[in-house]
N, CA, C and O atoms as CSV, one atom per row, in Angstrom:
chain,resi,resn,atom,element,x,y,z
A,1,UNK,N,N,-15.588,-32.204,51.354
A,1,UNK,CA,C,-15.233,-32.293,50.032
A,1,UNK,C,C,-14.526,-30.931,49.545
A,1,UNK,O,O,-15.245,-29.932,49.520
A,2,UNK,N,N,-13.368,-30.823,49.210
A,2,UNK,CA,C,-12.995,-29.663,48.642
A,2,UNK,C,C,-12.965,-29.362,47.247
A,2,UNK,O,O,-13.108,-30.182,46.340
A,3,UNK,N,N,-12.766,-28.109,47.131
A,3,UNK,CA,C,-13.076,-27.573,45.456
A,3,UNK,C,C,-12.266,-28.458,44.479
A,3,UNK,O,O,-12.756,-28.782,43.397
A,4,UNK,N,N,-10.941,-28.877,44.882
A,4,UNK,CA,C,-10.111,-29.638,44.354
A,4,UNK,C,C,-10.622,-31.052,44.235
A,4,UNK,O,O,-10.178,-31.733,43.310
A,5,UNK,N,N,-11.427,-31.524,44.992
A,5,UNK,CA,C,-11.952,-32.946,45.150
A,5,UNK,C,C,-12.947,-32.880,43.880
A,5,UNK,O,O,-12.864,-33.569,42.864
A,6,UNK,N,N,-13.814,-31.985,44.147
A,6,UNK,CA,C,-14.757,-31.774,42.956
A,6,UNK,C,C,-14.073,-31.460,41.647
A,6,UNK,O,O,-14.498,-32.173,40.738
A,7,UNK,N,N,-13.272,-30.726,41.336
A,7,UNK,CA,C,-12.400,-30.994,40.291
A,7,UNK,C,C,-12.028,-32.278,39.789
A,7,UNK,O,O,-12.319,-32.575,38.630
A,8,UNK,N,N,-11.495,-32.967,40.436
A,8,UNK,CA,C,-10.840,-34.155,40.416
A,8,UNK,C,C,-12.115,-35.109,39.618
A,8,UNK,O,O,-11.952,-35.681,38.540
A,9,UNK,N,N,-13.316,-35.116,40.379
A,9,UNK,CA,C,-14.460,-35.829,40.112
A,9,UNK,C,C,-14.765,-35.377,38.664
A,9,UNK,O,O,-14.784,-36.189,37.739
A,10,UNK,N,N,-14.972,-34.230,38.518
A,10,UNK,CA,C,-15.332,-33.574,37.051
A,10,UNK,C,C,-14.176,-34.125,35.950
A,10,UNK,O,O,-14.369,-34.675,34.866
A,11,UNK,N,N,-13.276,-33.882,36.422
A,11,UNK,CA,C,-12.084,-33.969,35.268
A,11,UNK,C,C,-12.132,-35.369,34.817
A,11,UNK,O,O,-12.137,-35.631,33.614
A,12,UNK,N,N,-12.173,-36.448,35.891
A,12,UNK,CA,C,-12.110,-37.874,35.476
A,12,UNK,C,C,-13.384,-38.321,34.771
A,12,UNK,O,O,-13.362,-39.013,33.753
A,13,UNK,N,N,-14.699,-37.813,35.472
A,13,UNK,CA,C,-15.773,-38.057,34.844
A,13,UNK,C,C,-16.170,-37.654,33.123
A,13,UNK,O,O,-16.706,-38.352,32.262
A,14,UNK,N,N,-15.724,-36.428,33.077
A,14,UNK,CA,C,-16.118,-35.639,31.724
A,14,UNK,C,C,-14.854,-35.454,30.892
A,14,UNK,O,O,-14.929,-34.813,29.844
A,15,UNK,N,N,-13.685,-35.983,31.300
A,15,UNK,CA,C,-12.255,-35.897,30.528
A,15,UNK,C,C,-12.053,-34.530,30.251
A,15,UNK,O,O,-11.682,-34.159,29.138
A,16,UNK,N,N,-12.274,-33.742,31.199
A,16,UNK,CA,C,-11.938,-32.094,31.226
A,16,UNK,C,C,-10.325,-32.087,31.861
A,16,UNK,O,O,-9.592,-33.039,32.130
A,17,UNK,N,N,-10.140,-30.892,31.957
A,17,UNK,CA,C,-8.705,-30.541,32.321
A,17,UNK,C,C,-8.850,-29.135,33.312
A,17,UNK,O,O,-8.063,-28.197,33.188
A,18,UNK,N,N,-9.834,-29.134,34.185
A,18,UNK,CA,C,-10.129,-27.967,35.035
A,18,UNK,C,C,-8.956,-27.828,35.974
A,18,UNK,O,O,-8.382,-28.806,36.452
A,19,UNK,N,N,-8.625,-26.590,36.218
A,19,UNK,CA,C,-7.501,-25.976,37.371
A,19,UNK,C,C,-8.127,-25.043,37.977
A,19,UNK,O,O,-8.773,-24.181,37.381
A,20,UNK,N,N,-8.005,-25.113,39.234
A,20,UNK,CA,C,-8.270,-23.828,40.176
A,20,UNK,C,C,-7.759,-22.688,39.594
A,20,UNK,O,O,-6.687,-22.663,38.988
A,21,UNK,N,N,-8.571,-21.639,39.775
A,21,UNK,CA,C,-7.643,-20.220,39.294
A,21,UNK,C,C,-6.936,-19.755,40.524
A,21,UNK,O,O,-7.322,-19.966,41.673
A,22,UNK,N,N,-5.847,-19.091,40.167
A,22,UNK,CA,C,-4.879,-18.633,41.344
A,22,UNK,C,C,-5.484,-17.294,42.000
A,22,UNK,O,O,-5.253,-17.066,43.187
A,23,UNK,N,N,-6.207,-16.467,41.279
A,23,UNK,CA,C,-6.765,-15.360,41.817
A,23,UNK,C,C,-7.800,-15.772,42.931
A,23,UNK,O,O,-8.850,-16.340,42.633
A,24,UNK,N,N,-7.434,-15.441,44.316
A,24,UNK,CA,C,-8.364,-15.634,45.197
A,24,UNK,C,C,-9.814,-14.719,45.014
A,24,UNK,O,O,-10.908,-15.093,45.436
A,25,UNK,N,N,-9.574,-13.529,44.337
A,25,UNK,CA,C,-10.725,-12.923,44.346
A,25,UNK,C,C,-11.591,-12.946,43.062
A,25,UNK,O,O,-12.526,-12.179,42.828
A,26,UNK,N,N,-11.121,-13.979,42.235
A,26,UNK,CA,C,-11.915,-14.425,41.133
A,26,UNK,C,C,-13.445,-14.668,41.250
A,26,UNK,O,O,-13.849,-15.203,42.282
A,27,UNK,N,N,-14.341,-14.315,40.268
A,27,UNK,CA,C,-15.600,-14.608,40.471
A,27,UNK,C,C,-16.118,-16.163,40.288
A,27,UNK,O,O,-17.188,-16.645,40.661
A,28,UNK,N,N,-15.126,-16.735,39.660
A,28,UNK,CA,C,-15.329,-18.330,39.250
A,28,UNK,C,C,-14.111,-19.070,39.989
A,28,UNK,O,O,-13.121,-18.494,40.439
A,29,UNK,N,N,-14.353,-20.399,40.032
A,29,UNK,CA,C,-13.205,-21.174,40.714
A,29,UNK,C,C,-12.350,-21.861,39.878
A,29,UNK,O,O,-11.173,-21.983,40.218
A,30,UNK,N,N,-12.764,-22.351,38.794
A,30,UNK,CA,C,-11.778,-23.204,37.769
A,30,UNK,C,C,-12.206,-22.677,36.346
A,30,UNK,O,O,-13.233,-22.100,35.992
A,31,UNK,N,N,-11.158,-23.038,35.692
A,31,UNK,CA,C,-11.140,-22.987,34.140
A,31,UNK,C,C,-10.297,-24.049,33.337
A,31,UNK,O,O,-9.393,-24.703,33.857
A,32,UNK,N,N,-10.646,-24.146,32.137
A,32,UNK,CA,C,-9.935,-24.863,31.240
A,32,UNK,C,C,-10.188,-24.622,29.674
A,32,UNK,O,O,-11.170,-23.913,29.449
A,33,UNK,N,N,-9.600,-25.004,28.732
A,33,UNK,CA,C,-9.809,-24.235,27.308
A,33,UNK,C,C,-11.201,-23.932,27.212
A,33,UNK,O,O,-11.515,-22.773,26.944
A,34,UNK,N,N,-12.027,-24.739,27.378
A,34,UNK,CA,C,-13.485,-24.287,26.941
A,34,UNK,C,C,-14.530,-23.743,27.836
A,34,UNK,O,O,-15.590,-23.242,27.462
A,35,UNK,N,N,-14.087,-23.907,29.175
A,35,UNK,CA,C,-15.109,-23.616,30.179
A,35,UNK,C,C,-14.377,-22.630,31.040
A,35,UNK,O,O,-13.152,-22.518,31.078
A,36,UNK,N,N,-15.435,-21.770,31.879
A,36,UNK,CA,C,-15.216,-21.351,33.396
A,36,UNK,C,C,-16.075,-21.986,34.290
A,36,UNK,O,O,-17.161,-22.346,33.834
A,37,UNK,N,N,-15.832,-22.201,35.449
A,37,UNK,CA,C,-16.610,-23.024,36.339
A,37,UNK,C,C,-16.635,-22.391,37.700
A,37,UNK,O,O,-15.556,-22.062,38.195
A,38,UNK,N,N,-17.764,-22.184,38.366
A,38,UNK,CA,C,-18.168,-21.702,39.514
A,38,UNK,C,C,-18.445,-23.145,40.462
A,38,UNK,O,O,-19.080,-24.042,39.909
A,39,UNK,N,N,-18.025,-23.331,41.708
A,39,UNK,CA,C,-18.437,-24.434,42.342
A,39,UNK,C,C,-19.012,-24.082,43.596
A,39,UNK,O,O,-18.430,-23.409,44.448
A,40,UNK,N,N,-20.284,-24.593,43.709
A,40,UNK,CA,C,-21.016,-24.272,45.098
A,40,UNK,C,C,-20.830,-25.518,45.913
A,40,UNK,O,O,-21.515,-26.474,45.549
A,41,UNK,N,N,-20.132,-25.676,46.821
A,41,UNK,CA,C,-19.869,-26.811,47.745
A,41,UNK,C,C,-20.505,-26.608,49.067
A,41,UNK,O,O,-20.373,-25.539,49.662
A,42,UNK,N,N,-21.101,-27.468,49.485
A,42,UNK,CA,C,-21.933,-27.218,50.910
A,42,UNK,C,C,-21.740,-28.450,51.729
A,42,UNK,O,O,-21.843,-29.596,51.291
A,43,UNK,N,N,-21.430,-28.089,53.048
A,43,UNK,CA,C,-21.359,-29.242,53.754
A,43,UNK,C,C,-22.395,-29.955,54.419
A,43,UNK,O,O,-22.358,-31.093,54.887
A,44,UNK,N,N,-23.597,-28.889,54.392
A,44,UNK,CA,C,-24.912,-29.227,54.985
A,44,UNK,C,C,-25.781,-29.358,53.633
A,44,UNK,O,O,-25.558,-28.710,52.611
A,45,UNK,N,N,-26.846,-30.341,53.809
A,45,UNK,CA,C,-27.844,-30.375,52.836
A,45,UNK,C,C,-29.105,-29.332,52.792
A,45,UNK,O,O,-29.717,-29.148,53.844
A,46,UNK,N,N,-29.458,-28.735,51.762
A,46,UNK,CA,C,-30.443,-27.910,51.569
A,46,UNK,C,C,-31.387,-28.327,50.519
A,46,UNK,O,O,-30.933,-28.507,49.388
A,47,UNK,N,N,-32.706,-28.513,50.756
A,47,UNK,CA,C,-33.440,-28.979,49.836
A,47,UNK,C,C,-33.793,-28.154,48.624
A,47,UNK,O,O,-34.300,-28.628,47.607
A,48,UNK,N,N,-33.497,-26.929,48.799
A,48,UNK,CA,C,-33.496,-25.816,47.637
A,48,UNK,C,C,-32.080,-25.316,47.279
A,48,UNK,O,O,-31.175,-25.280,48.113
A,49,UNK,N,N,-31.946,-24.953,46.070
A,49,UNK,CA,C,-30.707,-24.712,45.480
A,49,UNK,C,C,-30.878,-23.233,45.043
A,49,UNK,O,O,-31.747,-22.916,44.231
A,50,UNK,N,N,-29.935,-22.240,45.663
A,50,UNK,CA,C,-29.930,-21.022,45.165
A,50,UNK,C,C,-28.581,-20.459,44.713
A,50,UNK,O,O,-27.544,-20.489,45.375
A,51,UNK,N,N,-28.739,-19.956,43.529
A,51,UNK,CA,C,-27.848,-19.375,42.543
A,51,UNK,C,C,-27.728,-17.832,42.757
A,51,UNK,O,O,-28.767,-17.173,42.713
A,52,UNK,N,N,-26.846,-17.371,42.927
A,52,UNK,CA,C,-26.679,-15.886,43.190
A,52,UNK,C,C,-26.564,-15.294,41.700
A,52,UNK,O,O,-25.634,-15.504,40.921
A,53,UNK,N,N,-27.651,-14.545,41.481
A,53,UNK,CA,C,-27.857,-14.031,40.215
A,53,UNK,C,C,-26.763,-13.191,39.726
A,53,UNK,O,O,-26.379,-13.380,38.572
A,54,UNK,N,N,-26.107,-12.130,40.572
A,54,UNK,CA,C,-25.133,-11.020,40.149
A,54,UNK,C,C,-24.032,-11.962,39.632
A,54,UNK,O,O,-23.558,-11.795,38.508
A,55,UNK,N,N,-23.558,-13.104,40.572
A,55,UNK,CA,C,-22.394,-13.781,40.188
A,55,UNK,C,C,-22.534,-14.591,38.793
A,55,UNK,O,O,-21.687,-14.727,37.910
A,56,UNK,N,N,-23.871,-15.092,38.860
A,56,UNK,CA,C,-24.023,-15.902,37.422
A,56,UNK,C,C,-24.056,-15.139,36.149
A,56,UNK,O,O,-23.566,-15.607,35.121
A,57,UNK,N,N,-24.712,-13.790,36.206
A,57,UNK,CA,C,-24.568,-12.997,35.229
A,57,UNK,C,C,-23.148,-12.360,34.975
A,57,UNK,O,O,-22.872,-12.068,33.812
A,58,UNK,N,N,-22.220,-12.121,35.976
A,58,UNK,CA,C,-20.738,-11.597,35.837
A,58,UNK,C,C,-20.225,-12.768,34.945
A,58,UNK,O,O,-19.825,-12.690,33.784
A,59,UNK,N,N,-20.319,-13.850,35.726
A,59,UNK,CA,C,-19.676,-15.115,34.921
A,59,UNK,C,C,-20.000,-15.555,33.530
A,59,UNK,O,O,-19.256,-15.867,32.600
A,60,UNK,N,N,-21.208,-15.502,33.621
A,60,UNK,CA,C,-21.711,-15.552,32.059
A,60,UNK,C,C,-21.175,-14.404,31.055
A,60,UNK,O,O,-20.947,-14.749,29.895
A,61,UNK,N,N,-20.969,-13.110,31.418
A,61,UNK,CA,C,-20.265,-12.053,30.800
A,61,UNK,C,C,-19.000,-12.488,30.320
A,61,UNK,O,O,-18.642,-12.604,29.148
A,62,UNK,N,N,-18.267,-12.751,31.526
A,62,UNK,CA,C,-16.784,-13.116,31.418
A,62,UNK,C,C,-16.705,-14.191,30.291
A,62,UNK,O,O,-15.947,-14.066,29.330
A,63,UNK,N,N,-17.467,-15.168,30.456
A,63,UNK,CA,C,-17.057,-16.439,29.586
A,63,UNK,C,C,-17.367,-15.853,28.167
A,63,UNK,O,O,-16.620,-16.170,27.241
A,64,UNK,N,N,-18.457,-14.993,27.939
A,64,UNK,CA,C,-18.567,-14.547,26.534
A,64,UNK,C,C,-17.336,-13.742,26.205
A,64,UNK,O,O,-16.907,-13.989,25.078
A,65,UNK,N,N,-16.584,-12.755,26.956
A,65,UNK,CA,C,-15.669,-12.058,26.523
A,65,UNK,C,C,-14.327,-13.146,26.306
A,65,UNK,O,O,-13.494,-12.899,25.434
A,66,UNK,N,N,-14.214,-14.301,27.137
A,66,UNK,CA,C,-13.239,-15.228,27.132
A,66,UNK,C,C,-13.496,-16.148,25.781
A,66,UNK,O,O,-12.518,-16.784,25.387
A,67,UNK,N,N,-14.538,-16.250,25.153
A,67,UNK,CA,C,-15.219,-17.092,24.446
A,67,UNK,C,C,-15.058,-18.725,24.981
A,67,UNK,O,O,-14.381,-19.648,24.527
A,68,UNK,N,N,-15.799,-18.664,25.912
A,68,UNK,CA,C,-15.866,-19.984,26.770
A,68,UNK,C,C,-17.308,-20.167,27.108
A,68,UNK,O,O,-18.141,-19.319,26.788
A,69,UNK,N,N,-17.678,-21.476,27.877
A,69,UNK,CA,C,-18.871,-21.522,28.229
A,69,UNK,C,C,-18.761,-21.587,29.681
A,69,UNK,O,O,-17.830,-22.159,30.248
A,70,UNK,N,N,-19.785,-20.953,30.322
A,70,UNK,CA,C,-19.887,-21.091,31.795
A,70,UNK,C,C,-20.699,-22.052,32.678
A,70,UNK,O,O,-21.928,-22.119,32.640
A,71,UNK,N,N,-19.988,-22.719,33.399
A,71,UNK,CA,C,-20.497,-23.680,33.982
A,71,UNK,C,C,-20.812,-23.435,35.490
A,71,UNK,O,O,-20.024,-22.761,36.154
A,72,UNK,N,N,-22.012,-23.995,36.088
A,72,UNK,CA,C,-22.268,-23.765,37.619
A,72,UNK,C,C,-22.433,-25.063,38.310
A,72,UNK,O,O,-23.448,-25.744,38.167
A,73,UNK,N,N,-21.373,-25.427,39.109
A,73,UNK,CA,C,-21.515,-26.857,39.669
A,73,UNK,C,C,-22.156,-26.714,41.054
A,73,UNK,O,O,-21.651,-25.928,41.856
A,74,UNK,N,N,-23.222,-27.416,41.373
A,74,UNK,CA,C,-23.794,-27.229,42.761
A,74,UNK,C,C,-23.532,-28.898,43.414
A,74,UNK,O,O,-23.876,-29.173,44.564
């Protein structure tokens, strides 16, 4: 499943309008008017989920500056 596939599911289920960001070096993957979104997409199953704290904090700070809510989709 690609990031775009994940966005299609999220947009349909939650009636959002996420679009992938064009900057390949962005710390998050998608955004819309209210949110920025980091997608963690794995091809293998892991019983524990690990969130990179530095990326999470950086994205939270960016969301505050943009007056948006930061979401992390695993």
